[in-house]
Structure formats: structure tokens, C-alpha cells
DOMARGU-831989 format. One line per 4 residues: number of its first residue (from 1); their letters; for each residue x, y, z of C-alpha. Coordinates in steps of 0.05 Angstrom, whole numbers. Example, Ala and Ser with C-alpha at 12.3 -4.5 7.8 and 13.67 -1.06 7.14 Angstrom:
BEGIN
1 = AS = 246 -90 156 | 273 -21 143 .
//
This chain:
BEGIN
1 = MFFG = 932 -307 455 | 909 -334 388 | 927 -267 355 | 999 -265 329 .
5 = RKKP = 1038 -202 317 | 1029 -169 250 | 1085 -187 201 | 1133 -131 187 .
9 = VPPG = 1122 -95 122 | 1182 -78 78 | 1197 -4 73 | 1165 29 13 .
13 = APDD = 1110 -22 6 | 1048 7 -29 | 989 28 13 | 939 -11 -30 .
17 = EPPG = 938 -79 -62 | 903 -100 -126 | 830 -121 -118 | 825 -194 -100 .
21 = SSGA = 896 -199 -73 | 903 -243 -12 | 977 -234 -2 | 1013 -196 53 .
25 = ASPA = 973 -142 86 | 987 -69 68 | 1003 -18 122 | 946 29 138 .
29 = PSGS = 956 104 148 | 969 127 218 | 905 131 259 | 866 79 218 .
33 = SAEP = 832 18 245 | 889 -24 217 | 941 12 258 | 972 -40 305 .
37 = DSED = 968 5 366 | 896 28 354 | 847 1 406 | 786 29 368 .
41 = PYAA = 767 -22 315 | 715 27 287 | 765 83 273 | 749 105 202 .
45 = APGT = 808 112 156 | 816 179 120 | 775 179 56 | 731 122 78 .
49 = PGRE = 669 124 34 | 611 151 73 | 552 196 56 | 591 229 0 .
53 = AGAA = 596 163 -34 | 600 189 -105 | 670 217 -96 | 693 162 -49 .
57 = TTQF = 680 105 -97 | 736 130 -143 | 788 114 -90 | 797 44 -118 .
61 = LTGD = 835 75 -178 | 910 66 -168 | 939 99 -229 | 962 32 -256 .
65 = QLTD = 927 26 -323 | 921 -50 -324 | 896 -55 -253 | 847 2 -260 .
69 = RKTV = 820 -26 -325 | 804 -92 -290 | 773 -56 -232 | 729 -12 -275 .
73 = QVLL = 708 -74 -315 | 684 -106 -250 | 638 -47 -238 | 615 -43 -310 .
77 = DAIT = 597 -117 -308 | 558 -105 -244 | 520 -47 -274 | 504 -87 -336 .
81 = KVST = 477 -145 -295 | 434 -99 -253 | 405 -69 -318 | 391 -136 -353 .
85 = SRDL = 381 -190 -301 | 311 -214 -285 | 330 -265 -232 | 342 -226 -168 .
89 = DELL = 364 -285 -126 | 416 -306 -178 | 441 -234 -184 | 449 -226 -109 .
93 = VEFV = 489 -290 -103 | 535 -267 -158 | 545 -200 -125 | 564 -232 -59 .
97 = DRSI = 612 -280 -95 | 643 -221 -132 | 650 -182 -66 | 689 -240 -36 .
101 = QVTG = 733 -244 -98 | 751 -171 -103 | 765 -162 -29 | 801 -228 -17 .
105 = AERG = 752 -243 39 | 735 -313 63 | 660 -301 72 | 608 -253 47 .
109 = ILLL = 537 -243 74 | 480 -200 49 | 433 -179 105 | 367 -143 94 .
113 = RGEK = 325 -104 142 | 267 -147 167 | 196 -126 184 | 216 -109 256 .
117 = GTLV = 279 -71 235 | 326 -129 250 | 377 -156 200 | 358 -221 166 .
121 = PRVA = 410 -260 124 | 389 -264 51 | 452 -293 19 | 511 -325 56 .
125 = RQRG = 571 -348 14 | 643 -369 24 | 705 -370 -19 | 700 -417 -79 .
129 = EKSI = 629 -393 -96 | 598 -439 -44 | 539 -429 3 | 553 -428 78 .
133 = AGDL = 522 -489 110 | 503 -497 183 | 499 -445 238 | 514 -375 210 .
137 = RFST = 554 -330 256 | 580 -262 241 | 591 -196 276 | 521 -172 290 .
141 = TVAG = 552 -113 327 | 587 -88 264 | 528 -102 219 | 479 -68 266 .
145 = KVLD = 524 -7 273 | 528 1 198 | 453 -6 190 | 437 44 245 .
149 = QGQP = 489 96 226 | 491 85 151 | 567 90 150 | 616 37 124 .
153 = VRAT = 662 1 173 | 731 -28 158 | 763 -61 218 | 827 -102 227 .
157 = VHSE = 837 -139 292 | 905 -142 327 | 886 -159 398 | 834 -197 439 .
161 = NQAM = 810 -130 466 | 795 -105 396 | 760 -170 379 | 714 -164 439 .
165 = NLGQ = 700 -91 421 | 675 -116 354 | 631 -169 385 | 633 -238 415 .
169 = SVFD = 627 -270 347 | 691 -237 323 | 727 -264 384 | 698 -334 379 .
173 = LKLR = 709 -340 303 | 780 -312 310 | 766 -261 255 | 824 -217 234 .
177 = AVMC = 789 -169 186 | 717 -146 179 | 686 -99 129 | 613 -78 123 .
181 = VPLR = 577 -26 81 | 505 -1 79 | 457 -16 22 | 425 51 12 .
185 = PPAR = 368 57 -38 | 381 103 -97 | 362 175 -86 | 288 187 -98 .
189 = ERGE = 262 235 -149 | 249 306 -125 | 182 312 -91 | 180 240 -65 .
193 = PLQP = 180 231 11 | 246 211 44 | 254 161 100 | 281 187 165 .
197 = GATG = 356 195 168 | 409 237 200 | 417 279 137 | 347 270 108 .
201 = EQAP = 370 216 59 | 344 146 50 | 356 98 108 | 395 34 90 .
205 = NGVL = 352 -26 74 | 408 -74 91 | 483 -85 93 | 536 -124 55 .
209 = YVDS = 587 -157 101 | 653 -194 89 | 705 -222 138 | 768 -263 140 .
213 = RAAT = 808 -303 191 | 873 -301 152 | 930 -270 192 | 958 -240 128 .
217 = RQFS = 893 -208 105 | 879 -135 118 | 826 -96 79 | 853 -34 47 .
221 = HRDL = 822 34 31 | 815 12 -41 | 782 -53 -20 | 731 -14 19 .
225 = SLFF = 718 35 -38 | 708 -20 -90 | 666 -60 -40 | 624 1 -27 .
229 = ALAQ = 613 13 -102 | 591 -60 -112 | 544 -53 -53 | 510 7 -85 .
233 = QMAV = 498 -33 -148 | 467 -87 -105 | 423 -34 -73 | 401 -12 -142 .
237 = ALEN = 384 -85 -159 | 342 -91 -96 | 306 -26 -109 | 292 -46 -181 .
241 = ARLH = 263 -111 -156 | 220 -74 -106 | 194 -26 -159 | 180 -84 -206 .
245 = LDSV = 142 -121 -151 | 103 -57 -135 | 84 -49 -209 | 63 -122 -213 .
249 = ERAR = 21 -116 -150 | -10 -52 -176 | -28 -87 -241 | -58 -145 -204 .
253 = LEAS = -98 -98 -159 | -121 -59 -220 | -144 -123 -254 | -180 -145 -190 .
257 = LHTA = -215 -78 -186 | -237 -83 -259 | -264 -152 -245 | -301 -129 -183 .
261 = RDIQ = -329 -69 -221 | -355 -115 -276 | -386 -162 -225 | -419 -104 -190 .
265 = KNLI = -446 -76 -256 | -477 -144 -271 | -512 -142 -203 | -547 -76 -221 .
269 = PPLP = -618 -97 -237 | -651 -75 -302 | -705 -22 -294 | -773 -57 -288 .
273 = RDIE = -820 -37 -343 | -880 -79 -323 | -896 -50 -254 | -969 -29 -262 .
277 = GYDL = -983 43 -244 | -910 64 -233 | -854 98 -271 | -785 79 -243 .
281 = YAWF = -714 102 -255 | -648 93 -217 | -577 117 -226 | -512 108 -189 .
285 = SPAE = -439 123 -198 | -380 100 -155 | -327 148 -128 | -276 94 -146 .
289 = KTAG = -280 34 -192 | -327 -1 -143 | -381 27 -98 | -411 16 -30 .
293 = DFYD = -478 42 -56 | -530 -4 -88 | -602 -4 -108 | -651 -59 -126 .
297 = FVKL = -722 -75 -148 | -754 -141 -125 | -823 -169 -141 | -858 -201 -82 .
301 = RDGR = -905 -260 -83 | -964 -220 -57 | -964 -172 -117 | -923 -116 -84 .
305 = FAIV = -854 -97 -105 | -795 -73 -63 | -749 -15 -76 | -682 -16 -41 .
309 = VGDV = -625 34 -34 | -565 18 10 | -500 54 27 | -441 20 62 .
313 = TGHG = -393 68 97 | -332 84 55 | -321 68 -18 | -277 19 -56 .
317 = IGPA = -270 -56 -57 | -286 -69 17 | -354 -33 18 | -369 -62 -50 .
321 = LISS = -363 -133 -23 | -408 -117 35 | -460 -83 -8 | -461 -142 -57 .
325 = AAQG = -471 -191 0 | -527 -148 30 | -561 -140 -37 | -561 -215 -48 .
329 = ALRS = -587 -230 22 | -644 -179 15 | -664 -204 -54 | -668 -276 -29 .
333 = SLRF = -705 -260 35 | -756 -214 3 | -780 -268 -44 | -801 -312 14 .
337 = VPHS = -811 -264 74 | -860 -208 57 | -848 -170 123 | -797 -114 116 .
341 = GEVV = -782 -112 191 | -765 -187 194 | -721 -183 133 | -681 -122 157 .
345 = SALN = -674 -149 228 | -645 -214 202 | -597 -177 156 | -574 -133 214 .
349 = QDLC = -557 -194 257 | -518 -225 200 | -478 -162 188 | -462 -154 262 .
353 = ERVT = -434 -224 263 | -394 -220 199 | -370 -148 191 | -318 -133 244 .
357 = DGRF = -280 -73 215 | -328 -20 241 | -366 -11 175 | -441 -7 174 .
361 = LTLF = -498 -4 123 | -552 48 118 | -614 22 83 | -681 44 57 .
365 = LGLL = -731 -10 41 | -799 8 12 | -856 -40 -6 | -906 -13 -56 .
369 = DPQG = -972 -42 -77 | -1011 -27 -142 | -1057 23 -106 | -999 68 -84 .
373 = KLEA = -993 44 -12 | -921 49 12 | -892 13 72 | -826 48 86 .
377 = LNAG = -769 24 131 | -709 70 140 | -648 42 177 | -602 102 186 .
381 = HAEP = -607 123 113 | -615 194 85 | -688 213 91 | -725 201 25 .
385 = LWWS = -764 259 -5 | -838 255 -23 | -864 307 -72 | -939 316 -73 .
389 = ARDG = -972 329 -140 | -1031 361 -105 | -996 420 -74 | -923 415 -98 .
393 = GVQR = -897 408 -27 | -842 361 -5 | -841 318 58 | -785 277 88 .
397 = LRRG = -795 204 108 | -771 190 178 | -715 144 200 | -739 82 237 .
401 = GPAL = -676 53 268 | -600 53 269 | -556 33 211 | -546 -42 202 .
405 = GMLP = -485 -76 231 | -482 -34 294 | -530 -64 345 | -541 -140 339 .
409 = DAVY = -605 -140 380 | -639 -82 343 | -710 -98 320 | -734 -60 258 .
413 = SPSD = -805 -43 236 | -834 4 183 | -830 77 204 | -879 106 152 .
417 = ELVL = -941 81 117 | -970 128 65 | -1005 128 -2 | -974 158 -64 .
421 = APGD = -1028 195 -102 | -1026 197 -179 | -968 242 -200 | -933 238 -133 .
425 = VLVV = -858 227 -134 | -813 190 -84 | -738 203 -86 | -691 157 -48 .
429 = YSDG = -618 178 -51 | -550 166 -17 | -514 221 21 | -463 227 -36 .
433 = LSEA = -513 274 -69 | -531 317 -9 | -458 321 15 | -428 340 -52 .
437 = KSAT = -381 398 -41 | -381 462 -81 | -325 469 -132 | -310 540 -107 .
441 = DPDH = -326 532 -33 | -312 463 -1 | -352 483 60 | -415 493 19 .
445 = LFGE = -452 427 9 | -508 416 -41 | -550 395 19 | -619 369 30 .
449 = QGLI = -649 437 17 | -614 438 -51 | -646 372 -68 | -715 395 -45 .
453 = AALK = -711 458 -86 | -688 420 -148 | -742 366 -138 | -797 418 -135 .
457 = ELAG = -774 448 -200 | -763 382 -236 | -825 345 -212 | -870 404 -228 .
461 = AADA = -851 406 -301 | -906 387 -350 | -867 332 -382 | -835 305 -318 .
465 = NAES = -822 231 -312 | -778 188 -266 | -717 191 -312 | -719 267 -323 .
469 = IAMG = -727 279 -249 | -669 232 -229 | -621 257 -282 | -641 330 -269 .
473 = LVAR = -622 320 -195 | -556 288 -215 | -540 343 -265 | -551 397 -212 .
477 = VLAH = -508 361 -161 | -451 350 -210 | -454 422 -233 | -447 443 -160 .
481 = SDQK = -386 398 -150 | -355 411 -219 | -365 337 -237 | -322 313 -178 .
485 = FEDD = -341 252 -136 | -316 246 -65 | -368 193 -47 | -410 143 -83 .
489 = MSVL = -475 172 -110 | -541 137 -121 | -613 160 -132 | -678 121 -144 .
493 = VVRR = -742 156 -166 | -812 127 -164 | -869 166 -197 | -941 144 -190 .
497 = RGGA = -973 145 -259 | -1039 179 -275 | -1025 249 -249 | -1011 315 -283 .
//
């Protein structure tokens, strides 16, 4: 066998050795993993730091003032570096080097939990503050056990049987001593969710591992306690780095959203003031910084003008990108293709090819001429409301096809052709208005009937115009929802001039 017998220890020798000592091994208490007759290399020594780590980490204090001062200074230096260092990679290398130094190990390896839950080496060092070159082998059995159970392991090998129990790598590398501790994230603040664990605490995000082949080296209880304390400072450093990265990513996302919001604002068309015979007004507000709703006004070559209101499912940056692309495609097509059905059919095919995440676009497209004739195409959108100045009644314009982006072979054509008489009002809106929830009863929506009732009151006023009608509708919806937005809201009002 390549394992020699353990050297006899003089009577009265101390149980622990100073941190960093690589001299003769200290005897372990009866029943520990260092006991020569023990066949269980995982047997935990009494007082081994485990889940009650706060108390366990003081076991490196010996009562010797000089030794304890040096030991405490090691931890204070580590805490200082965690608090002040900005270079995580440099800090982790220093921690691994310090772990080798204070335990007298030959090698030290930091392993972090990968995406699939497996351990991935992050830092691998050897005595003399050198990187480990070539093929890296270590006891994956020990490291995996510590990661899974969240408990430290201190093992000393006295036989081939014990070596094999610790793993093939321990046998092949002729390792005499192995020590491994979990890197557990600091306790979260009260109220934050915890990761699954046997006791409801945070699961380790990695392990710190050291080993040695020296026949005279045996890790003591104090080595394990100090090693465990250093590992917790390393866990703090990793958590700080994660939080810093999260804050940076949040700042970047916030900046991106602000940019997207500004771009979307710039795409909102100004209200046309030179459309003969019509008074127009539009308003929209996103539920988040960007919206999936949009509206547009486009002059056509034949003297008509188009009104457009669209609503992409969802809200936020994804729907905003789709709505901006759809708005641009519609604006370009309408200038050259005066047929609403052809324009919408082409846009639908394009969306079906390019949008693959299940989103779709509801759309209302209306073409108005100076005499009040309206050609209306509704692709899955909320039904617009038409208020008649003659009798004060309200009609709904029908839907003429499915939402865009669902059926690539769908062919669209106008579903309504009507004439707006002087004083008539057309209201096109997104379902964010009709589905606004009551502030006192979430099951009570403002609803289409709420919009119809409000429209009758607002449009029938003596001084009614497009703006007063649009903003009156918005005011009533927001009063119903206590100013809360759960979805993007948009409304476009067209009033034919010349009526009462």
C-alpha cells in the first residue's frame, strides 16, 4: 500500500496546531474522521462547523494571545478586502491562496454551482500562490456531498478503503487530507424568498476545497473552523458581486427603457390641424414605460386620410417594438397602396413570419374622405363607437377579421362603409379603457356600456369637440380605476364638423 502508518504522537501533544502549520499531525478526538481506526472518512468531528456557523467559527481561538491575534487579523483582513475590493477575480484568488496558507494545504479550489447545478471550477491554486496548470482533478465526491448537504467535511485518509470511499480521485492522487466547506449566501432580509433547503435557509452557491498529499498533514478542528470562516467571507464577496451586477443590469435596463420610451414618444404623430371638415384628437398612456398601443394619422394621395389604432398583446418593451414596426409598415404602405384590405393583409403576413412568441396585433384602420365617407377595417380590435348627432344614439362598428399575426393566409377587407353626418363622432379605443377595473371591486370593469353612456353625455354637450370628448372618456375611466393602469390605454376621436 502507498499509505504508511500514522506517526506516533508524543503524549500530551495539543489537539490543535497554529493556523498554517504543516508540521506533525495532531491527534483527533476519538470518533473523528482522523481517528486511525475509523473507516468512515465523512465522520464529523465534534464541534464541526455546520448550520450553526456563527458559534462554530470561534473554535479557531486557542487561548494563546499571540496565535489568536494573528488568526483574528487574518479574518479582519478578509472582511476589509470584501468591503473595499472592486476586483472580484483578484479577491477570489487571494482568498484561495490565504485558505491554503492558513490550513497548510497543498492545493485550494473554488467551485461554483453552474447553470445545471453542477460544480464548475472558478479558481484553482497551489502552494506558493501559483495557478494549477493542466488537468484539474479533485474529489468530486466530497465537493458534491458538501454542495448537496450544505455541511462541511474534514477527512483524513489512513487506508486505501477510506481513499476509495472518498472517491477515485482521492485514491489516484494519493491524497492524505481533504477539507471542503459550503459557500452559503448571507441570510436574506426578512420578507425575501428563500431558496429550498433542509432547514429553509439559502442553498450553497458553491464550495471551497483544499487537500494535501503530505503524510504528516492532518487538518484539525481549528483549521476547519478558520477555513469555514474564510469561506463565509468569500460567499459575502460573491453575493456582493451578484448584487452589484444586478444593480448594473437594472440601471442598463432602465436606461434602455427610457430610450425606448423617448423613441416611441417621437413616433407619436402630431394632431393634424388641416384635415378639412374634421376635428381630431388622440390620447394614449402606457401601463409601463413603453406601450403596445399606438395610433396614427396618414394622408393618402387620393385626398383621403387614414386613422389607425393598434394594440399588441401585453405591454412593455416587446410589444412596443412590434407596435413601432407595425406603425412604420402601415405608414409606408398607405402612402402608396390606397386599399385598406391589401395593406392589412400584407402586414398580417409579415407579422406571421416575424413574430414567433405568440403575440398578435389588433388593429382598426379607417379611411375618411372630405364628404364624411368612412371605409372601416377592424382586425380583432375593440369595436369602435359611432355617435349620431341626429338622434344621439350609439352604434358599434363590426369586426371584419382576426387579429394580425395569427393566420398567415387571412385575407382582409373593409367590414363597414358608412357616412359621418355633420356633428357625428367616431371613437376608436383600445381595451385598456373598457377593461379598466374598479378601485373598490376588481370584478367590476368600466366596460363598453360605460363608454357608451359616457360618450352619449359628452358628445351631446353644446360645446363638445374631439378633445373634450376624448379627455372626458379618459377622466371617467381613470376615476373608475382610481388612476391605476393595468394595461395600455389609447383613444382616438373623430368629429365631423358642421353639426350642432
